[in-house]
N, C-alpha and C positions, 0 to 999 in steps of 0.2 A: 598260208596254204589252205585252199578250200576243198581239198580232196577228202577221201574217206580215211578217218583216223581211228576207226573203231578197234583196229587190231594193234594199235600202238600203245604201249605202256608209257604213260607220261611221267617223266621224272623232271620236275622243275627245280633247277638249280637256285634261281633267285629271281627277283623282279625289280622293276624300277618304274617311276612315273614316266620316264622317257628312256627309250633305248635308241641309240644311234648306231646304225650298222655301217661300218666302214670308217677307217682311220686315215683316209687321205686328207688333202687340204680342206675339202668342204666339210668332212666329218669333224676334223679338228677345230675348225672355226665354229661349227655348230656347238661342239662341246664347250668351247670357250664362252660363247654367249649363254649357254645353259648354266654354266657356273656363275656367271654374272647375275643371271636371273634367279639363282637359288633353287634350280630344279634338280630333283633327285634323278641322276642320269647314269646310265651305263653306256660306255663307248666300247663296242664289240668289233673286233677285227681278228682274223686268223693269224695275221702277222703283227709285228710291232707297228704302231701307228707311223704313218709317213712313208711307207714303202710304196712300191709301184710307181706310177707316173709322178707322184709328188716328190719322189726321190731323185728327180732328174737334175740337169746341170744348167739349163739356159736361164730361166726366170725372166723372160721378156714380158714387159707390161706395155702393150702398144694399143692405141685406140683405133677405132674405125676411121676411115677417111672423113674429113670434116665437111664434105658436101653431101647433098641428098639427106639432110638431117632428119631424124625421126626419133620417136621415144625410145627405141632400142639403143640407138647411138647415144642419146642423152643419158640413159641409165648407166651404160658402160663407162661413159666419160666421167660421170659423177663418182662412180665406184672407184675408178682409177685415181681420180684427183683426191678423194678422201682417204685412200689407202695409206698414204704417207703418214698422216697423223695417227692412224690406228696402229701402224707398225712401230712408230716412235713410242707410243704408249706401251706396246708389248715389250719393247726393249727396256723401258724403265721398269716394268713389272718383273722382268726375268733377269736383267743384267746381261742379256745376250744380244749380239748383233744379228740383224736380219739381212744385211747386205744391201739395203735399199739405196738406190741412187736415182735421182731424176736427171738422167744423162742425155735425154733426147735421142734422136735417130738420124742417120744419114743414109740416103738411098740414091744410087746413080740412075739417071734417065738416059735412054738410048735412042729414043725416037722423038721427032718433032711433036707428034700428037701427045706424047707423055709430058713434054715440057709445057705445052699449052694447057693441058688439063691441070698440071701441077700449079701453074700460075693462077688459074681460076680458084683453086683450092685455098690459096693464101687468104683471099677475102673471106671465104667461108670459115676458115679457122679463126680469124679475127672476130667473127660474129658468134661462133658456136663454142669455141674453146675458152670459156670463161667460167670460173668457179670462185665465188666469193670475190675477194680482191685480187685473185690470181688470173692471169691470162697467159696463153701459150701461143707460140708462133709457128707458122709453116712458111718457110722461106725457100725460094729457088735461087741457088747460087751457082757460080761458074766453077768453083773449086771446092774440094772437101774442106770443111771448117778446120780440121786438124790435119796437118801435113803427114802423109803416110798412113792415114786412117780413113779411107783406103788410099792407096797410091793413085795418082791421077791416071785415068784411062783414056786413051785416044778415042775409043768408041763412045764414051760418055759425053753427051751434049751439055748436061748440067746435072746438078744434084739437088735433092730435097734435103733441107736441114730443118727438122722440127724439134720443138723443145718440150713437148708433152710426154714422150715415151720415157719409161723408167725401167729399172730392173731390180730384182732381188736375187739373193742366193737361196734357191728353193730349200736346200737342206738347212740353211740358217733359219728360215721361217718355221720350218717343221720343228727344229730343235728348240726354238723359243716357245712354240705352242706346247710342246711336250713338257718343257720345264715349268710352264705355268701350272700344269696339273700336279706338280710335285707337292704343292701345298693346297690343292683343291679340297673343298669341304663337301661338294655336292656331286662331283664327277668321279666315277671309278672306271678304270680301263681294264678290259678283260680280253685275253687272247682266246678266241673260240672261232670255229668255222661255222658260219650260218648257212644252213641248207635250204630253208624255206621260211615263209612267214604265214602263220595261221592267224589271219586277221579276225576271224569270228571269235576265236578263243583268246585273242589278245596275247599271243605268245610267238616267239621266234623259235624255230626248231633247229637244233644244232646237228652237225654231221654225226655225232655220236648218239643221237636219239633223244638226248635231254633237251629241255626247253627253258626259256626265260620269259617271264611275263612282262608285259608293258601296258602302260596307259596310252602312250603315244609312241610311234616308231618313226624315225627318220631314216630313209634308205639313201645312203651316200657312198655306196660301195664301189664307185668307179665302174669299171667294165662289168663287174659282178652285179651291179644294180639292175641291169636289163633283165637278166634271168630271174632275179628275185621278184621283180615287179610284174613280169609277164603273166603269171597265173592269176594274179589279182586284177590287173588293170586291163589286160588285153588277151584273155584266154583263148579267144577265137581268132585273134589277129595275127599279124606278122611280127617279126622281131622288132623290138623298140630301138635297137642300136647294135653297134658292132665294135670290136676292138681294132684300133689302128696302131701299127707298130711305129715307134720313133727311135732314131739313133742319134747320139750326140757324143761329143768328145770334150775333154778338158786338157788344155795345154799349159805348160809352165812358161810364162812370159811376163816380164815386169812392165805391164801396161797400166796406165792410170784408169781406175774404175769410173772416173768422171767422163771418159771418152764416150761419144754417142754409140748407141747400138748401130752396127753396120748391117744393113739388110739389102740383099740383092738376089732377086729371083729365087726365093726359097732358102737362101743361105743367111744364117744369123751368126754374127760374131759379137760377143759381149765380154768386155773386160771386167772381171770381178776383183775384189780386194784380195790381197795376199799373193799377188803375182800369178793369178790364174785367169785364163781366157777360155770361155765356153764357145763351142762351135756346134751348130745343128741346123735344122734337124730334118730327118726324113719323115715322110708320111706314107706308110706302106699298108695297103689293103691285103696284099698277098704276101704271105711270109710263112716260114717254117718255124724255127725256134724263135720265140718272141724275145728272148734275152741275149741273143747272139748278135755280134756286129759283123759287117762284111764290107764289100767293095763300095756299097752305096755311101757308107760313112767315110771311107777313104777318099772318095771323090769330093765330098764336102771339105774335108781337111785340106786336100790339094787346092781347092778353089780359094779357101781362106788364106793359105800361104801365098798364093799368087796375087791376091788382092792387097795383103797387108805385110809389108816388109818385115815388121817386128816378129812375125810368126814363122818366117821361112825356116829357121833352124830350131824353133821351139819344140821341145820334146812333148810327146803325148803322154800324159800321166794317168789318164783314165778314158776308156771307151765304155759307153753306156747304151743300153737298149731296154725298152719297156713298152707296155701297152697303154694307150690312152683311149678313154671312152668317146666314141663318136655316135651321137644319136642320129635319127633319121634326117635331122637337119642340124645346123650348128648351134641352135639355141638350147639353153639348158632345160632340163626337166625340173620344175619347181612347183610344188603345190600339194594339197591333200587330195587323195584319190576319191572320186565321187562314189565309187563302189565300196570303199573302205576308208572313211574319212579320218580315222585315227592313224592311218599310214600316210606319211608325207614323203614325196619324191624330192630328192636333192642331188642332181647329177647332170651329166651331159656337159654342155658348154665347151665343145671341142676347141682347144687352143685359146680360149678366153677365160677358162675357169679360174686360173690362179689370180687374175686381176679382179674378178667379181665374186669370188668365193665368200669373202667376208660379208658382203652385203646380202648375198643370197642366203647364207647361213643365218644371219640375223633375222631375215624374213621367215625362214623355216621355224626358228625358235619362237617367233611371234605366233605362228600358227599352232605350234605344239603347246604353248602356254595358255592358249585361249584368248590371248590379246590379239585378236585377228587383225593383221595389218590391213591398211586400206588397199583395195584392189588397184589403186593408182600407184602403189609402191613398185609394181612390176609392169613392164611393157605388155601390151595385149598379146604380142607374139609369143610370150613365154607361157601362155595358157596351156594347161595339160590337155584341154579339149582339142586345141589346134595341133598339139604335138601328136596325139593319138590319131587324129584325122589324117595327118600327113603320113604317119606310119602305115595306116591301112591303104592310103592312096598309092604310096610308093611301091608297095608290094602287092597291090590288088591286081 
């Protein structure tokens, strides 16, 4: 916070070499890497870590299309491909399951142009979807690879079946990360509401007026990151991002979690372990109550029941709604602020953050520790300068 603090009585609760603001998936991964690096760290969130969008139901991990390849797609592909080993390690460290499955994905195609484009993408996947000794396929098939998942549709001319997509149980990943900190030596978790960042004084200001000092600060507060960063990064500019509401549901159905993700025109259906199937998700810019569900979700549930026979009589055991952070574009905010180099942005990444959060958090911890990662570690499009330029242009 760069405003006038002369009338504020500063009461500093504590301090740390690193303060991470926000306990969503990015903040938790940042704290994980901070613990591994031996950094004195405070993870600060007004709620228990892992709430908000990280407490959702879907957990889809899907790559960009394999054609028109560029460094952004390469970065996301490598992050997705490497995530399996990272989650297996986390499972060993904590004894908890994260629900990871490399299940692949199936998508119906309804137009001849879609089929032609999909066939061309098969060659591009063979070229670009390679990671170490692993390779992943993009196939165009006449029938769904698993009978009834989905049922054959007369309108569908063909189906894409690709083997790269995976899924996790979001709450399983969060629970494992939280369990990791039960024996942490360097990371403390504190429930406080952060109102502002005083970068000049190296402290965060809490809603009760007290402060916490920091050497470096990582801002990974989901939707709240935009307002925290705005006064520092773009005081004369336009909003850095906005919340987007999403709704999803969980059904009780005994479906194999190895079944591919079913995706069709915004509808996701994912079979998780334990006889649970997740359905989602909406993307709503206009909404009232961010935590309520309505007929938009009921329409998705109806579409899933129509597509997959095993779900037609499956009871709904949970309906969920929450807010996801969407920046001025879909790329994440990642990097040290030029105007406040000890403050590091770590957020955004609408709909892609769960798959790349681990790698982005590792990069942020590299910045915070002084072991500056190579600029080549991130795509150029992730540059904060580009992000801010787009924010000003979008609202200019």
